[in-house]
C-alpha positions in Angstrom: -16.0 25.3 26.2 -14.2 28.4 24.9 -14.2 29.6 21.3 -10.9 28.0 20.4 -12.1 24.6 21.7 -15.3 25.0 19.6 -13.3 25.7 16.5 -11.0 22.7 17.0 -14.0 20.4 17.6 -15.7 21.5 14.4 -12.4 21.2 12.4 -12.1 17.6 13.6 -15.7 16.9 12.7 -15.2 18.3 9.2 -12.0 16.3 8.8 -13.7 13.1 9.8 -16.6 13.5 7.4 -14.3 14.2 4.5 -12.4 10.9 4.9 -11.3 8.8 3.0 -9.9 11.7 0.9 -11.9 12.5 -2.2 -8.8 12.2 -4.5 -8.7 8.5 -3.8 -12.1 8.0 -5.4 -11.3 7.7 -9.1 -14.2 5.7 -10.7 -12.3 5.2 -14.0 -9.5 3.4 -12.2 -11.3 1.5 -9.5 -13.4 -1.7 -9.4 -16.9 -1.8 -8.2 -15.8 -3.4 -5.0 -13.3 -0.6 -4.4 -15.9 2.1 -5.1 -18.4 0.4 -2.7 -15.6 0.2 -0.1 -14.9 3.9 -0.4 -18.5 4.9 0.0 -19.0 2.5 3.0 -15.9 4.0 4.8 -17.3 7.5 4.0 -20.7 6.6 5.4 -19.1 5.3 8.6 -16.9 8.4 9.0 -20.0 10.6 8.5 -21.7 8.8 11.4 -18.5 9.2 13.6 -18.4 12.9 12.7 -22.1 13.4 13.6 -21.6 11.5 16.9 -18.5 13.6 17.6 -20.6 16.8 17.3 -23.4 15.4 19.4 -20.9 14.4 22.1 -19.5 17.9 22.5 -22.9 19.6 22.2 -24.4 17.3 24.9 -27.0 16.0 22.4 -28.6 12.6 22.2 -27.2 10.1 19.6 -30.7 9.1 18.5 -29.6 8.9 14.9 -27.4 5.9 15.7 -30.3 4.1 17.2 -32.4 4.9 14.2 -29.7 3.5 11.9 -29.7 0.3 14.0 -33.6 0.1 13.7 -33.3 0.5 10.0 -30.6 -2.2 9.9 -28.1 0.3 8.3 -25.6 -0.6 11.1 -25.3 -3.3 13.7 -25.6 -2.7 17.5 -21.9 -3.4 17.7 -21.1 -0.8 15.1 -23.2 1.7 17.0 -21.3 1.0 20.2 -18.0 1.1 18.3 -18.8 4.5 16.8 -19.4 5.9 20.3 -16.2 4.4 21.5 -14.3 5.8 18.5 -15.5 9.3 19.5 -14.0 8.8 22.9 -10.9 7.4 21.4 -10.4 10.3 19.0 -11.0 12.7 21.9 -8.3 11.0 23.9 -6.0 11.0 20.9 -6.5 14.7 20.3 -5.8 15.6 23.9 -2.7 13.4 23.8 -1.4 15.0 20.6 -2.2 18.5 22.1 0.3 17.8 24.9 2.7 15.5 23.1 3.4 17.5 19.9 6.2 19.6 21.3 8.0 16.3 22.3 7.4 14.8 18.8 8.9 17.8 17.2 11.9 17.6 19.5 12.5 13.9 18.8 12.1 14.4 15.1 15.1 16.8 15.3 17.0 14.0 17.1 16.1 11.6 14.4 17.5 14.0 11.8 20.8 14.3 13.8 21.0 10.6 14.2 21.2 10.0 10.5 24.8 11.2 10.6 25.7 8.6 13.2 24.0 5.4 12.1 27.2 3.4 12.2 26.9 3.4 16.0 23.6 1.5 16.0 23.5 -2.3 16.6 22.3 -4.2 13.5 18.9 -5.1 15.0 18.2 -1.5 15.8 19.5 -0.4 12.4 17.0 -2.7 10.7 14.2 -1.1 12.6 15.6 2.3 11.8 15.6 1.7 8.0 12.1 0.1 8.2 10.4 2.9 10.2 12.5 6.0 10.6 14.8 6.6 7.7 12.5 8.3 5.3 10.9 10.6 7.9 14.3 11.6 9.3 15.3 12.9 5.9 12.5 15.5 5.8 11.7 18.6 7.7 9.2 18.4 10.5 5.9 19.1 8.7 3.6 20.4 11.5 2.9 23.9 12.8 0.5 22.9 15.6 -0.8 20.0 17.6 -3.9 20.0 15.5 -1.9 19.4 12.3 -0.2 16.4 14.0 -3.5 15.0 15.1 -5.1 15.6 11.7 -2.2 13.7 10.0 -2.8 10.6 12.3 -6.4 10.6 11.1 -5.5 11.0 7.5 -3.0 8.2 7.7 -5.5 5.9 9.5 -8.6 6.5 7.4 -6.9 6.6 4.0 -4.8 3.6 4.6 -7.9 1.5 5.2 -8.9 2.3 1.6 -5.5 2.3 -0.1 -4.8 -1.2 1.0 -7.3 -2.2 -1.7 -4.9 -1.1 -4.4 -2.7 -4.1 -4.1 -2.9 -7.7 -2.8 -3.7 -7.4 0.8 -4.8 -10.2 3.2 -6.9 -9.6 6.3 -6.6 -12.8 8.3 -9.3 -12.2 10.9 -8.0 -14.9 13.2 -4.5 -13.4 13.3 -6.1 -9.9 13.7 -8.1 -11.1 16.6 -5.1 -12.6 18.3 -3.1 -9.5 17.8 -5.9 -7.3 19.1 -6.3 -9.4 22.2 -2.5 -9.3 22.8 -2.5 -5.5 22.4 -5.5 -5.2 24.8 -3.6 -7.3 27.3 -0.5 -5.1 26.9 -2.6 -2.0 27.5 -4.1 -3.6 30.5 -0.6 -4.3 31.9 0.6 -0.7 31.2 2.2 0.9 34.1 0.7 3.6 36.3 2.5 6.2 34.2 0.9 4.9 31.0 4.0 3.2 29.7 3.8 -0.3 28.3 5.5 -3.3 29.9 8.7 -4.7 28.5 7.8 -7.8 26.5 9.6 -11.1 26.5 11.2 -12.2 23.2 8.4 -14.8 22.6 5.7 -12.1 23.2 7.4 -9.8 20.7 7.7 -12.5 18.0 4.1 -13.5 18.5 2.9 -9.9 18.1 5.0 -9.4 15.0 3.6 -12.5 13.5 0.0 -11.6 14.2 0.4 -8.0 13.0 2.0 -9.3 9.8 5.3 -7.4 10.5 6.3 -7.0 6.9 3.3 -4.8 6.2 3.9 -2.4 9.0 5.5 0.9 8.2 6.1 4.4 9.8 3.1 6.3 11.0 3.0 9.6 12.9 0.7 8.1 15.5 3.3 5.3 16.1 6.0 7.9 16.5 3.8 9.9 18.9 3.1 6.9 21.1 6.8 6.0 21.1 7.7 9.5 22.2 5.0 9.4 24.9 6.6 6.2 26.3 9.8 8.1 26.8 8.4 11.3 28.1 5.3 10.4 30.1 7.2 9.4 33.3 8.6 12.9 33.5 5.5 14.9 32.5 2.4 14.6 34.7 -0.1 16.0 32.2 1.3 13.9 29.4 1.1 10.8 31.7 -2.6 11.6 32.4 -3.4 11.9 28.7 -1.5 8.8 27.8 -3.4 6.7 30.5 -6.7 8.1 29.2 -5.7 7.2 25.6 -4.7 3.7 26.6 -8.0 3.1 28.3 -10.0 4.4 25.4 -8.1 2.3 22.9 -8.4 -0.8 25.1 -12.2 -0.3 25.2 -12.5 0.1 21.5 -10.3 -2.9 20.7 -12.2 -5.1 23.2 -15.5 -4.3 21.4 -13.9 -4.8 18.0 -12.8 -8.3 19.0 -16.3 -9.1 20.2 -17.9 -7.7 17.0 -15.6 -9.7 14.8 -16.5 -13.1 16.1 -18.5 -14.2 13.1 -16.3 -12.4 10.4 -14.4 -14.4 7.8 -11.0 -13.6 6.7 -10.8 -11.8 3.4 -8.3 -10.4 0.9 -8.1 -7.7 -1.7 -7.0 -9.2 -5.0 -6.9 -7.2 -8.2 -9.2 -4.6 -6.7 -11.8 -7.2 -5.7 -12.7 -8.5 -2.3 -12.5 -12.3 -1.9 -13.3 -14.3 1.3 -11.4 -17.1 2.8 -12.3 -20.6 2.1 -14.3 -22.6 4.5 -11.2 -24.1 6.1 -9.6 -20.6 6.1 -6.2 -19.5 5.0 -6.8 -19.7 1.2 -8.5 -17.1 -1.0 -10.1 -18.0 -4.3 -9.2 -16.1 -7.4 -11.0 -12.8 -8.0 
């Protein structure tokens, strides 16, 4: 490991252990449930950061086993933390190769804003949902690390900011969507690209993912760009295949770990669980 690699690894560890962002924790404006959620997410990310450092320093992850023994985390969470370290390593390596392509495609998105009238209406709807806002701004990153860091910021902060408004987490649908994504990853081509889905598969996935809640993300754009460029770039293809495999392993374990979880929702800053029959949430 050279000095530059060591510096990046430590920067990523420090980023992880400082998420969710501190500015989101405003005790005067948050409920007790929200404050507890912020601290729980912070605790999880501290463990991921510690496991990240251990992984690259070839140290034992004894502290995770100790946390299991103390019943601070479950065995599934311990295993998921280890898989998340692998997943973030694969994401970093993917971003490191893909960032130049993401920058190039962002320029193309900016140019396309002047020619939207040529787009078919179905594509135009997708454009306005995911790409319009980002196409109106300058490309914000100066390095692959900045792109990678943004994907982590989006992911970790969004888990918490969803508590700010009404937000349902229907575990059954989430499990179905996760299984479908895992299947898609398993069917990915030898170049890492995903198979073309039938219309029924697309509609099922949109339903399970709760399509109206999805929005633009830099990770989403990065993966889209990788789909277009991986067949032409051997190194990018290698990193995309590794990313797909690490994501598949993490999602597979997440499905297993969620078997006994009940659906829940955030309502007025409080967490409420689905009724016994599922699908309805009592008032907070």
